[in-house]
C-alpha positions as CSV (number, residue, x, y, z in Angstrom):
1,M,23.9,-61.6,39.1
2,N,20.8,-63.1,37.5
3,W,22.7,-65.3,34.9
4,I,19.9,-67.9,34.3
5,G,16.9,-65.7,34.5
6,Y,15.9,-67.0,38.0
7,E,13.6,-64.4,39.5
8,A,12.5,-66.2,42.8
9,H,15.3,-64.8,44.9
10,S,13.5,-62.9,47.6
11,T,12.8,-65.9,50.0
12,I,14.3,-69.1,48.7
13,A,17.8,-67.7,48.0
14,T,17.9,-66.0,51.4
15,V,16.9,-69.2,53.2
16,I,19.5,-71.3,51.4
17,G,22.2,-68.8,52.0
18,L,21.4,-68.7,55.8
19,I,21.5,-72.4,56.0
20,L,25.0,-72.5,54.4
21,L,26.1,-69.7,56.7
22,A,25.0,-71.6,59.7
23,V,26.8,-74.8,58.6
24,I,30.0,-72.9,58.0
25,I,29.9,-71.2,61.4
26,V,29.1,-74.5,63.3
27,K,31.9,-76.4,61.6
28,G,34.6,-73.8,61.6
29,Y,33.9,-71.5,64.5
30,R,37.5,-72.0,65.8
31,K,39.1,-70.8,62.5
32,R,39.3,-67.0,62.1
33,K,39.4,-67.2,58.3
34,T,36.2,-69.2,58.3
35,V,34.5,-66.7,60.6
36,V,35.5,-63.8,58.4
37,L,34.3,-65.6,55.3
38,A,31.0,-66.3,57.1
39,L,30.6,-62.6,58.0
40,F,31.3,-61.5,54.5
41,L,28.7,-64.0,53.2
42,L,26.2,-62.6,55.7
43,M,26.8,-59.1,54.5
44,L,26.4,-60.2,50.9
45,L,23.2,-62.0,51.6
46,S,21.8,-59.0,53.4
47,S,22.6,-56.7,50.5
48,I,21.1,-58.8,47.8
49,P,17.4,-58.4,48.8
50,V,17.9,-54.7,49.2
51,G,19.4,-54.4,45.6
52,F,16.7,-56.5,44.1
53,A,14.1,-54.5,46.0
54,N,15.5,-51.2,44.7
55,Q,15.6,-52.6,41.1
56,D,11.9,-53.7,41.5
57,L,11.0,-50.3,42.8
58,Q,12.8,-48.6,39.8
59,N,11.1,-50.9,37.3
60,E,7.7,-50.2,38.9
61,T,8.3,-46.4,38.8
62,Q,9.3,-46.6,35.2
63,D,6.2,-48.6,34.4
64,Q,4.0,-46.0,36.1
65,Q,5.6,-43.3,34.1
66,L,5.1,-45.0,30.8
67,Q,1.5,-45.7,31.7
68,F,0.8,-42.1,32.8
69,S,-1.7,-40.2,30.6
70,F,-3.4,-36.9,30.9
71,Q,-7.1,-37.2,31.9
72,P,-8.9,-33.9,31.4
73,Q,-11.4,-33.0,34.0
74,T,-15.1,-33.3,33.1
75,Y,-17.6,-30.8,34.5
76,R,-21.3,-32.0,34.6
77,Y,-24.7,-30.5,35.4
78,G,-27.5,-32.9,34.6
79,D,-27.0,-34.1,31.0
80,L,-24.7,-31.3,30.2
81,A,-21.0,-32.0,30.2
82,V,-17.9,-29.8,29.4
83,V,-14.4,-31.0,29.1
84,P,-11.7,-28.3,28.9
85,I,-8.8,-29.6,26.7
86,V,-6.8,-26.4,26.8
87,F,-7.8,-24.0,29.5
88,P,-5.8,-21.5,31.7
89,Y,-6.2,-23.0,35.1
90,S,-5.2,-20.9,38.1
91,M,-3.6,-22.0,41.4
92,K,-5.9,-21.7,44.4
93,T,-4.8,-20.9,48.0
94,Y,-6.7,-20.1,51.2
95,E,-6.0,-17.2,53.5
96,A,-7.3,-16.5,56.9
97,V,-9.5,-13.4,57.4
98,W,-10.0,-12.4,61.0
99,V,-13.5,-11.3,61.8
100,N,-14.6,-9.6,65.0
101,E,-17.9,-11.0,66.1
102,T,-19.3,-10.4,69.6
103,G,-16.0,-9.3,70.7
104,N,-14.2,-12.4,69.7
105,L,-11.7,-12.7,66.8
106,T,-12.6,-15.5,64.5
107,A,-10.5,-16.8,61.6
108,I,-12.4,-17.4,58.4
109,W,-10.6,-19.2,55.6
110,Q,-11.3,-17.7,52.2
111,E,-10.3,-19.1,48.8
112,K,-7.8,-17.0,46.8
113,I,-7.0,-17.4,43.1
114,I,-3.5,-16.8,42.0
115,P,-3.3,-15.5,38.4
116,T,-1.3,-17.6,36.0
117,E,0.9,-16.0,33.4
118,L,0.4,-16.5,29.6
119,Y,1.5,-14.8,26.5
120,N,-0.7,-13.5,23.7
121,P,-2.6,-15.0,22.0
122,V,-4.4,-17.1,24.6
123,F,-5.7,-20.4,23.2
124,I,-8.7,-22.2,24.6
125,Q,-10.2,-25.5,23.4
126,I,-13.2,-27.2,25.0
127,V,-15.5,-30.2,24.3
128,V,-19.2,-29.7,24.8
129,F,-21.7,-32.5,25.2
130,N,-25.5,-32.3,25.1
131,A,-25.6,-28.5,24.8
132,T,-28.8,-27.0,23.3
133,K,-30.3,-23.6,22.8
134,D,-32.3,-24.0,26.0
135,N,-29.3,-25.4,27.9
136,P,-26.1,-23.8,26.5
137,V,-22.6,-23.6,27.8
138,Y,-21.0,-20.2,28.4
139,L,-17.5,-19.0,28.3
140,F,-16.9,-15.7,30.0
141,V,-13.8,-13.7,29.1
142,D,-14.0,-10.7,31.4
143,N,-17.4,-9.2,30.6
144,K,-17.8,-10.8,27.2
145,K,-19.9,-13.9,26.8
146,Y,-19.5,-16.7,24.3
147,E,-22.4,-19.1,24.0
148,F,-22.2,-22.8,22.8
149,T,-25.6,-24.3,21.8
150,S,-24.5,-27.5,20.2
151,E,-22.1,-30.4,20.7
152,G,-18.6,-30.3,19.4
153,V,-15.0,-29.3,19.9
154,F,-14.6,-25.5,20.0
155,S,-11.3,-23.7,19.7
156,L,-10.9,-20.0,20.4
157,M,-7.9,-17.6,20.4
158,F,-7.8,-14.3,22.2
159,N,-5.4,-11.4,21.7
160,L,-5.8,-9.5,25.0
161,T,-4.3,-6.4,26.6
162,E,-1.4,-6.8,29.0
163,T,-3.3,-7.1,32.3
164,V,-5.2,-9.6,34.4
165,H,-8.3,-11.2,32.7
166,S,-10.9,-13.6,34.0
167,F,-11.9,-16.8,32.3
168,S,-15.0,-18.8,33.4
169,L,-16.9,-21.9,32.2
170,A,-20.5,-22.1,33.3
171,C,-24.0,-23.0,32.4
172,K,-27.3,-21.4,33.5
173,Y,-27.2,-23.0,36.9
174,K,-23.6,-23.6,37.8
175,I,-20.1,-22.1,37.4
176,F,-17.8,-25.0,36.5
177,V,-14.4,-23.3,36.8
178,T,-13.0,-19.8,37.1
179,S,-9.4,-18.7,36.4
180,L,-7.4,-15.5,36.4
181,V,-4.8,-14.9,33.8
182,F,-2.1,-12.3,33.5
183,V,-1.6,-11.9,29.8
184,K,1.8,-10.7,28.5
185,N,2.9,-9.6,25.1
186,F,6.1,-10.9,23.6
187,E,8.8,-8.3,24.0
188,R,10.4,-7.4,20.7
189,E,14.0,-6.7,20.6
190,Q,15.0,-3.1,19.8
191,Y,17.4,-2.8,16.9
192,Y,19.8,0.1,16.8
193,V,21.5,1.2,13.6
194,T,24.7,3.1,13.7
195,I,25.3,6.1,11.5
196,Y,27.9,4.2,9.6
197,E,25.5,1.3,8.8
198,M,22.8,3.9,7.8
199,L,25.2,5.6,5.4
200,R,26.4,2.3,4.0
201,E,22.8,1.2,3.4
202,K,22.0,4.5,1.8
203,Q,25.0,4.2,-0.5
204,R,23.9,0.7,-1.5
205,V,20.4,1.9,-2.3
206,I,21.7,4.9,-4.4
207,M,24.1,2.7,-6.3
208,T,21.5,0.1,-7.0
209,C,19.1,2.7,-8.2
210,I,21.8,4.2,-10.5
211,F,22.7,0.8,-11.9
212,T,19.1,-0.2,-12.6
213,A,18.3,3.2,-14.1
214,V,21.2,2.9,-16.5
215,I,20.0,-0.6,-17.5
216,G,16.4,0.7,-17.9
217,A,17.5,3.7,-20.0
218,W,19.7,1.4,-22.2
219,S,16.7,-1.0,-22.7
220,G,14.5,1.9,-23.6
221,T,16.8,3.3,-26.3
222,Q,17.3,-0.2,-27.7
223,G,13.5,-0.6,-27.8
224,K,13.2,2.6,-29.8
225,K,15.8,1.2,-32.3
226,I,13.6,-1.9,-32.6
227,T,10.2,-0.1,-33.1
228,K,11.8,2.9,-35.0
229,V,8.8,5.0,-34.0
230,T,7.1,5.5,-30.6
231,N,4.8,2.6,-30.0
232,Y,3.2,2.9,-26.6
233,Y,2.3,-0.8,-26.6
234,F,6.0,-1.4,-26.1
235,L,5.7,0.0,-22.6
236,T,3.7,-3.1,-21.5
237,F,7.1,-4.9,-21.3
238,Y,8.0,-2.7,-18.4
239,L,4.7,-3.1,-16.6
240,P,5.6,-6.3,-14.7
241,F,8.7,-4.7,-13.3
242,I,6.8,-1.6,-12.1
243,V,4.0,-3.6,-10.5
244,A,6.5,-6.0,-8.7
245,G,8.5,-3.0,-7.5
246,L,5.6,-1.1,-6.2
247,Y,4.0,-4.2,-4.7
248,D,7.0,-4.8,-2.4
249,L,8.8,-1.4,-2.5
250,L,11.1,-2.2,0.4
251,N,12.7,-5.3,-1.1
252,Y,12.2,-4.8,-4.9
253,Y,12.4,-1.0,-5.3
254,F,15.0,-1.4,-8.0
255,L,12.5,-3.2,-10.3
256,A,10.3,-0.1,-10.2
257,V,13.3,2.1,-11.0
258,L,14.2,-0.1,-13.9
259,G,10.7,-0.1,-15.4
260,L,10.1,3.7,-15.0
261,S,13.6,4.6,-16.4
262,G,13.0,2.3,-19.4
263,C,9.6,4.0,-20.1
264,V,11.0,7.5,-19.9
265,A,14.0,6.6,-22.0
266,Y,11.8,4.9,-24.7
267,I,9.4,7.8,-24.9
268,F,12.1,10.5,-25.2
269,A,14.6,8.6,-27.4
270,K,15.0,9.8,-30.9
271,E,12.8,8.1,-33.5
272,F,14.5,6.3,-36.4
273,K,12.1,7.3,-39.1
274,Q,11.7,9.6,-42.1
275,T,8.5,11.4,-43.2
276,L,7.2,10.6,-46.7
277,L,4.8,13.2,-48.1
278,A,3.1,11.5,-51.0
279,V,1.2,13.9,-53.3
280,R,-1.2,13.1,-56.2
281,L,-1.8,15.9,-58.6
282,D,-4.9,16.6,-60.7
283,H,-3.2,17.7,-63.9
284,K,-6.5,18.6,-65.5
285,H,-7.5,21.2,-63.0
286,G,-4.0,22.0,-61.8
287,R,-4.4,21.3,-58.1
288,V,-3.5,18.7,-55.4
289,D,-5.9,15.8,-55.5
290,Q,-4.5,13.8,-52.5
291,A,-1.7,14.1,-49.9
292,L,-0.6,11.4,-47.6
293,Q,1.9,11.4,-44.7
294,L,3.7,8.1,-44.1
295,D,6.3,7.2,-41.5
296,I,9.0,5.2,-43.4
297,A,12.6,3.9,-42.9
298,I,15.0,3.5,-45.8
299,E,17.6,0.8,-45.6
300,E,18.0,-1.6,-48.5
301,R,14.6,-0.4,-49.6
302,P,12.0,1.7,-48.1
303,Y,9.4,0.1,-45.8
304,L,6.4,1.4,-43.8
305,L,6.6,2.0,-40.1
306,E,3.3,1.2,-38.3
307,S,2.1,1.8,-34.8
308,G,-0.3,-0.1,-32.6
309,P,-0.2,-3.9,-31.7
310,R,0.4,-4.8,-35.4
311,G,3.3,-2.5,-35.7
312,L,4.8,-3.9,-32.5
313,I,4.6,-7.4,-33.7
314,N,6.1,-6.5,-37.0
315,A,8.9,-4.6,-35.2
316,L,9.7,-7.6,-32.9
317,K,9.7,-9.9,-36.0
318,N,11.6,-7.4,-38.1
319,N,9.0,-8.0,-40.7
320,W,8.1,-4.5,-42.0
321,K,5.8,-3.9,-44.9
322,P,8.0,-2.9,-47.9
323,I,7.2,0.0,-50.2
324,E,7.7,-0.6,-53.9
325,I,7.9,2.5,-56.1
326,I,7.4,2.0,-59.8
327,S,8.6,4.7,-62.3
328,G,9.4,7.3,-59.8
329,E,11.8,8.4,-57.0
330,F,11.9,10.5,-53.8
331,I,12.8,14.2,-53.7
332,D,14.9,15.0,-50.7
333,I,13.8,18.1,-48.8
334,G,15.6,18.0,-45.5
335,D,14.1,15.4,-43.3
336,I,11.1,15.1,-45.5
337,K,10.8,12.9,-48.6
338,L,8.5,14.2,-51.3
339,L,7.0,11.8,-53.8
340,F,4.5,12.6,-56.6
341,F,2.4,9.6,-57.5
342,E,-0.4,8.6,-59.8
343,D,-1.6,5.5,-58.0
344,M,-1.1,3.7,-54.7
345,K,-2.1,0.1,-53.9
346,E,-1.8,-1.3,-50.3
347,E,-1.7,-5.1,-50.1
348,E,-1.3,-7.5,-47.2
349,D,2.5,-7.9,-47.7
350,K,3.5,-4.7,-49.5
351,I,2.6,-1.2,-50.7
352,T,2.9,-0.5,-54.4
353,I,3.2,3.2,-55.5
354,T,3.2,4.3,-59.2
355,G,5.1,7.5,-59.4
356,D,4.3,10.5,-61.5
357,W,7.7,10.4,-63.2
358,A,6.9,13.2,-65.7
359,F,6.0,15.8,-63.1
360,T,8.8,14.6,-60.8
361,E,11.4,15.0,-63.6
362,A,10.0,18.5,-64.6
363,F,9.9,19.6,-60.9
364,T,13.5,18.5,-60.4
365,K,14.8,20.1,-63.6
366,A,13.1,23.3,-62.8
367,G,15.6,23.8,-60.0
368,I,12.9,24.6,-57.6
369,V,14.4,22.4,-54.9
370,E,17.8,24.0,-55.0
371,E,16.5,27.6,-55.2
372,Y,13.6,27.4,-52.7
373,A,14.8,24.5,-50.5
374,G,14.3,26.5,-47.2
375,E,11.0,28.0,-48.2
376,L,9.7,24.6,-49.5
377,H,10.8,22.8,-46.4
378,D,9.0,25.3,-44.2
379,A,5.9,25.1,-46.3
380,L,5.8,21.2,-46.3
381,T,6.5,21.2,-42.5
382,Q,3.6,23.6,-42.0
383,L,1.5,21.4,-44.3
384,L,2.2,18.4,-42.2
385,K,1.3,20.2,-39.1
386,Y,-2.0,21.3,-40.6
387,E,-2.6,17.8,-41.8
388,S,-2.1,16.3,-38.3
389,A,-4.2,19.1,-36.6
390,F,-6.9,19.2,-39.2
391,D,-9.5,17.6,-37.1
392,V,-8.8,19.9,-34.2
393,E,-9.1,23.0,-36.4
394,V,-12.4,21.9,-37.8
395,A,-13.8,21.3,-34.3
396,R,-12.7,24.7,-33.2
397,K,-14.3,26.3,-36.3
398,V,-17.6,24.5,-35.7
399,Y,-17.5,25.5,-32.1
400,R,-17.0,29.2,-33.0
401,I,-19.8,29.1,-35.5
402,L,-22.2,27.6,-33.0
403,K,-21.3,30.3,-30.5
404,G,-21.8,33.0,-33.1
405,E,-18.3,34.4,-33.0
406,E,-17.9,34.2,-36.7
407,N,-20.8,36.6,-37.4
408,E,-19.1,39.2,-35.2
């Protein structure tokens, strides 16, 4: 109804309306329609102030709500001041206690604190002013005391048992506030798993383990094809999978299965190598001057298989060190290659072997290989075992000599 923004309606508009109403009643008191119109105008005028008053009251209430702000209570004693920002205040009531004194019942009103309910953890934040070591502020939680000897904002969090606890703020000479708190723990929902869900989850875990084990075994055998010989540095590729799986076994157990199955498959997979026994003869004295055992592979040409980090790098690059044989050839004795040589030079990029072609040809024509192939293979195999265990046998021999067993 306020079309032009006119706000002074409370007094002026009512007076003008009443004057018009009086004129209408005086001039047309004999006409019924005029009287009805006057009564309707009277009702309208009487309702306008009430409507405006209600609107004013509503606007005033809304302004009060918008201007409302929380004012924390300040507790003082002398220069000391404490302002609880977050504190578990309790409701207080009074109850009558009847006391019989001199035969007369007297009602004494006593203060009663009603515990408030909070959930763990209980958070408390207070602001302390003018606190010193001589005049500190205390926070009591049950029988435990916390002391504040400097100014500042202090925040504390308590994880308490599920019972009633007492909180108090005080100084040496005054208790500022005391509250009782019933602390509760959050109730965790209980989960129930049916037998069908358990079996289905078990089946899923088993199938996942089988699948990852197959992948790990396949990767291990492929790794053996790459390195040809067992190179334990290759197992470091499985180390991140094992560590990640063991770190979070519940979620990433399949990574540990993959890594462990890959390691086992790589170690026990067949090696793609051949053994070269290189022998240099001393023709002058008729004896073996030098014997070397080398791990080789023969494809387009023979190349040396190395172990250790260098061998792993060469395997990944497929860059093996080739073996060049001059004036000589291998003698096949089962899974052992026999080579008689006169000289051997190892360079950075290749190994050059000068074969003893004369003795090799004589040895071959003599038919020793065909006639004594089994005995020769056993002898060379035994020689290789002795060659690999030579250091251990020497150590045992020295130990026996030191103990005096050889003299017996």
